[in-house]
N, C-alpha and C positions, 0 to 999 in steps of 0.2 A: 565754508568749509572749515570742519579741524581737524587739524594738522598733528600728531605727534609720532614723533621718530625716536626710538632710543633712549625714551625718558626713564633715566635711572634714580632711586632713590635707595637710603643704604640706612639701616638701623643694627643696634645689637642682634637681634634675632632674628631679621629679615631683610629680604635685597628685592628690590621689584625693578622690572624693565618693561617698559609699555610700547606697544608701535600699535596705531590704529589710525584710520582716516575716516570720519564719519560726512556724507555730505550735505552740504548746505542746506538746512532747513527739514531733514532727516530728523525722527527720533529712534535712538538707538537703545537697545534695553541692555544693561549690564549685567550679566548672569555667571554662578560661580558659585562655590564651595564657602562657605561660610570662613572668614581665614584667610584669603586668595589673594586679597588685594581688590576688590572693588573701591572701598571706601577710600583709599589711599589714591586710588587712580582720580577718582572726583577731589581729595582735596587738592594732589598735585596741579588738577586744572585749576580748579577756583585759587590756589596761591597760598591754601592753609600748609603746605607743606614745601620743602625747597628741593627740587632734585638737582643732584650732584653732576650730571650730565645730560644733552639731550637736546629735543627740540619740541616745543609746542606752540603753533601757530592757529590763529581762528582769523577766516577771512583773511589771510596776509600778516596779519599783523602778529609779531613777535611779543607773547603773553609773559614769559619770564621773568624781564626785566619789570613788569608790572605789581605794584601792592595789590592784595586783593581785593581793595574797595575802588580802584582802579581799573579793576578787568572787565572786561562787557557781559557780566555775567549774573544771572539771578540764583539763590539756590534755594531748596526746600527740602527740610529734612522730615523723618520721620517724627520727630518732636517738633510738632511746629511753630516752636519759638511764639506764642501770641502772649501778650501781657496780658493777664487775668484783671485787673483794674481797669482797661478801656476795653471800650464797645469794639463791635467786630469793623464799623466805620473807621473809627481811630486806630485799629491794627491796622489796616487796609491802606489807612493815612500815611503813616512811618516810613511806607513804600517810597513817599513825596520828601517827606521832613520829618525830622525826628521830634523838630520842634512842635509838628501840628499845627502851627500856626498859617492854616491853606484858606488861598482866598476863594473866590466864589469857583473861577475854572477850575482850580485843583478839585476842590468837593464834589463837583461834577463829574471830574475822575475816578474819584474814588466811587461814587454812586455808580458811575458807569461798569466798574473794576468789580461788585459786587451783584451788579444785573447779569455780569457774563457767566457768573457763577450760580446764579438763582439765588441770590441769596438779601433781595432789596431789601425784604419783608423783615428778615434778622440784624438790619444794619445796628440798631440799637441796643443787640442783646451782646453781653458779656460772655467770654469765653463758657465758663461754668455753667449757662443757658442754651449752649449750643451742644448738640450732638459730636460726635469723634469725624464723620467725615462732613459735618456744617466746618467745625475748625480748622480741618484741611482744609476745605473753600476757601475760607477767610485767607489762608497763608496762600495758596496758589493766586488768590488775585493782589496780594499785594505784592507778590514775585512780579507777576504780569504787570503791572502799575510801573514796577520799576525801566520798564522798556529796554532793559539787557536780552539781544539776540540769542545769548547763547542761556540753556536753563541746566542748572545740573539737580537733579532728586535724587536725593540718598534713602532708598527705603521710604519713600513717604507715604505710602500705604499701609504696610505691615501688620498696624494694629486693628486693620476693620477685616469685617464678616465679607467672605471671598465677593458675594455679589455685590457689595460695594467695593473693593477693589476693583475691579472690572468696570463699574461706573465713573468709576475715579480714572482711571486710566485713557478709558474711551475721551473723558472729560478733558484731559488734558492731551491727549492728539487732536480732538477737535479744535481745541485754544492754539496749541504750536502751529495749526495750520492755517487759523485764519490769523495769527500775529506775525508770521512769516521765521519761527521760532528752529535753531539746531536744540536738541532736547537730548541728555544721557539722562537714564532714570536704573538704577540700581535697584531687582527684584529679586524673592526667593521664590516665587511662583512663574514662573516664565512663560506658561502656556498661556496665561492669564492675558499677555500682551501678542499672542501670537498671530492674533488678526490687524494690529494696530501698528507696531514697532516695524519699521524698514529696514533693520539689520538688528543684530545680537551677537555681543560680544562675550567672547567666554573666558572669563578670567579667573586664572589660579596659580598657585605658586608665583605671584608675583607677575604673569604675564598676561597678554592676550593670547590665548591657547590656539583661538578658533573665532574667525568673525563671519557673518553672511547673514542672510536672510533664514528665516525660519525653517521654510521647506529643504535647504540645502544643509543648514544644523542639524538637521532630524533624518535626514535622507541614509538611506541602509550604509550608502560607499560613506558617510560624511565622518567628524571627527570622533572617534572613540570615546576619547575624553568625555564628549560634550554628550554622548550618547549613554554613559555610563552612569553619569552625571541625572540625568532627566529619565533613568531608569527604563530606555528602548531596549 
C-alpha cells in the first residue's frame, strides 16, 4: 500500500500538499489540469523533489530518507529515455546492469521482458527503427525488468494516437496484474483508463481534491471540480 499524508512541497510560485492512499496492487490514474501538480506528486514519490513535511510510506517502509535509486520504484516517462545507439535488447538490459555485461541468465531475462511486450522480433533494432508505440514498449520492458514493486508512469503515452494509447494502457494494466505491481499513471485523457484503473486521483492546485473509482468521480453527485474538468 502507498500512503501519502500531508506531503508538503513549497516553491516560490507554487505550494503543494498531498494526501492519497493507493491499495497494494492497484492502478491509480492521476488526472487533473495542466500545472495542477500531477508530475510534482510523482517526482516527490520518486525522490526527485524533497518535501518539507509529511509522510510517504510504501508497504510499511518510510521512503522519505531514501535516495531515488534506493526507492522500490521504476519510472516511465513520455520521453522514453532510450539510447539511440543501443538496440532494443541493450536498452532493456540497462535495467539490469548499466555496464551491459550480462551473463546468460540475464540475457534470458531481457528476452523474456521483450516477449512480454511482444517485441521479440525487434530485439536487434535501434530506437530509430521502431515506432513510437514500440519504443514505449521497450521502455516498459526495461522498467519491468528492474523488478520494483511500485511503478510511476508520467504521461507515458501522450504522444501516441488514441487507439494506441488505449492499447498501451491495457498492456500496462495486464502487466501490473501479472507482476503484482502498484502503479500510478498520469493521464490527460482519463476516459481511456475508465475500464482499467482501480481508482482515480484528481490533482489540482497542488492537492488531491478527489479520489475514487471512475463511476464515483463521474456521478451526478460527485466532485463538482472533477465534473467541470471532464466537461460533464
